[in-house]
N, C-alpha and C positions, 0 to 999 in steps of 0.2 A: 443539381443539389450542391451546396457549398461543401468544399473539402473539409473533412473533420479530422485532420491530422492531429490536432491538439488533444482530442479526447483520449488518445492512446496514452497520454501522459498522466491521466488520472485513473488509477487502477481501482475500480469500485469493489473488487474482491479483497482489497487490502488497504484499508484506511489505517495505516500504521506508520509511525515515525520511529526510525531506528537510532538508538544510542550507539556509541562506539564499543561498549563492553559486550563481550560474547558470553555464551552459556558457561563455558569452562569445559575442560576435557572430560569425556565420559558421561556427560549429563544429557538426558533425553528431555524433550519438552513437546507437548501437544498443545496446539492453540486452535481455537475456533474463532474465525473472523466472520462477522455478519454485518450486512448493511441492507437497509430497506429505503425505497424512494417513495414517500407518500405524495410528493408533488414534483413530478418530473415532466418529461416531454412525451407527447402522444405518438410521435413518429420515431422510427429507427434512425441511427446515426446522429442523434441529438443528445445533449447532456452526457450522462455516463454510458450511454449506449454506443458501442462501436460496431454494431451489426444491425440486422433487420429488426430485432425485437425492440419495442419502445422501452424507454427507461421508466415511465410512470408505473407505479405499483410493482416494480421489480424487486424481488428479494434474492439476495446473493449470499452464499455461504462458502467459506473455504476452510479446509482442514489442513493444518500445517504440522508436520512432524519434523522436529529439528534435533540434531545431535552434535555435541561438541567434539570435534575431531582432536583438537588440542585446546590448551588454555586460551588461544587467541584466534582459532579458526573453527567455524561451525558450518554444517551443511543442512539443507532442508528440502523437503518435497511437499508440494501442495496438490490437493484435489479440489477443483472449483465446481460448484453446483449452483444452479440458478432456477428460480421459479418466476417466469414472466406473467405478471398480471393474473395471479390466481391459478395458473396452469400447474401441472405436475412438475416436480423437480427434474432437471435435465443436466447431463454432464456438460460442462462449459469449457473445460480445458485443464491443463496441468502446468505446474511451474517447478523449476529446480534452481536452487540458489546456493551460493557460498558467501559467507560474510566473515570479515576478520578485523581485528584491531591492530593498530600500529603503535609501537613504542609502549611505554608504561603509562598508566593513568597519572596525569599531572606532570609528566616529564617535559611537555611543551606547553606554551601558553594556551593552546587548544588541543583537545584530544582528537585523534584522527583514526579513521577506519575505512574499509572498502566493502563493496557489495557487488556481486555479479549474479545475473539471473538469465535463465533461458525459459521462455514461455511458449507453450504450444497450444494453439487454439484449433481444435479439430472440428468444431461446429461453427460454421461461418455466420450463423444467425446471431452469435454473440460477439464475434470479432472477425473482421475480414482479413486481418493479418495472421497467417497461419503460424509463423514462427518469428519470435522477436527476441532480441538480445538487449539487455539493460545493464548499465553501469552506474553506480552511485558512489561518489565519495561521501564519507560520513564525518561530520564535524560536530563536536560537542564542547560546550563551555559551561562550567559550573561556577556560580558566584554565590557562595554561601548555600542557602536553600534554593536558590534560583538555578534552574537547568535550562539550557538552550541547545536544541538539536537541529541541525541543518542537513537535509538530504537532497542536494541537486541531482537531477536524473537525466541521463542521456540514453535514448532508446532508439532502436533501429530494427525494421523488418529485414530478415536475412534469408537468402537462399531460394525461397519460394514465395508465391503470392504476388499480387499486383503492385505492391509498394517496395519490392526487394531492392530496386535500384535507386530509391530515394535516400536522402541523407538522414542524419540524426535529428531526432526531435528533442526538445528540451522541456523538462517539467521540474516540479519540486514538491517536497513535503518537508514540513518544519514544525517544531513545537517549542513552546515556552511553558515551563511547569514550575510551580512552587511546591517543593517537596516538604510539605508541612509535617505530616506523619506518614508512616509506611502504609497505613490502612486507608488514607484519604489524602489525595493531592490534586488540587485543581490545576487546570492549564488551558492553553489555547493552541490548536493545531491549524495548519494551513496546507492546502493542497491545490495544485494547479498545473497548467501546461500552456505553452504558447505556440505549439506546432513545430514545424521544421526550423532549425536554427538559422538557415539562410533564407527562409521564406515564411515568416511568422504569419499565423492566422490573424485576421482583423480582431481587435479587442472584443467586439461584441460576440464573436464566435468562439473565443477562448473560454476555458473553464477555470474558475478560481473559487475556492471554498474556504470558509472559516468555521472551525468546530470548537465551541466551548466544551471541554471534556473534564471528566473526573476519572482518576486512575488510582489504584491502590490494591489492597489484598484483603480478602474475606474468606475465612475458613480454608486457607491454603490455596485459594484460587485468585490469581491476579486478574484485574479487570481494567478496561479502558472503554468508557461509554460517553456518548454525547450526540447532539444534533448538529448537522452541518447545514450552513446557509450558503446558497449560491450567490455570487457577487456580480455575475454578468448574465446577459441574455442567453448565452450559450450554455450556461450551467443549469443543472437541475435546481429547482427552487429550494427543496428541503431533502436532506438525507439523514438517516439515523445510523449510528454504528454501535455495535456491541462486540468487543473483543475479550475473549476469556482464555487464560493460560493455565495449563494443568501440569506444571513442571513437577510438583511434588508427587502427584498421583502416578504419573507415567514413570518417573524415576524409581518409585517403589517397586514397580513390576520387574525392574532389571537389577535390583540389589541382590 
């Protein structure tokens, strides 16, 4: 079976592009991240599957609780659950991250930030790498109502598991949005991975996706929704995502 190193760079539990601005000190936020694969691969370790379960008809959901430690640094914990092809929900792993912004907004030609993540996959059927570290520089540029966000990703299996001695993999997430009004802003997001930096996967085995998305706010709930189209043979053909943020509701519990 062909090595699937590149698939680790597309996190199907979190189709999200991060801006440089953080929550702000003392603010809580709960987010529900959801994806479903109506047209995927029928074998494991293909498409968005990094383990034994096939990606086709896979439903994944992650619950993220974030807290602003300061005005420029936030921390978050995730609970990942998945439902393979109509089966019952199963625990699929946990993640812990910190994210921060650098300098003041608009101080440099582009706004800069950083992102550190530790991901634990206890169930090998979902991912063969038990423990992974990820670093992302965050880059943002605003041109009037046009917003451009770039999140290059560097990820490595660490300490345990069969890939702990391998190098870093490279992937990306990026978004271009037209901030028309707060309630409704269209955009396009991109996700993908090339495998190991020093040993790229063949292009047909890599994953690359394009997502036309709508994001905005309705009744105090922020949303980002859209279908994803796979651009290579190694990608799942179609993925849908629905992300919901409940900052106002969670914050009210701690006031």
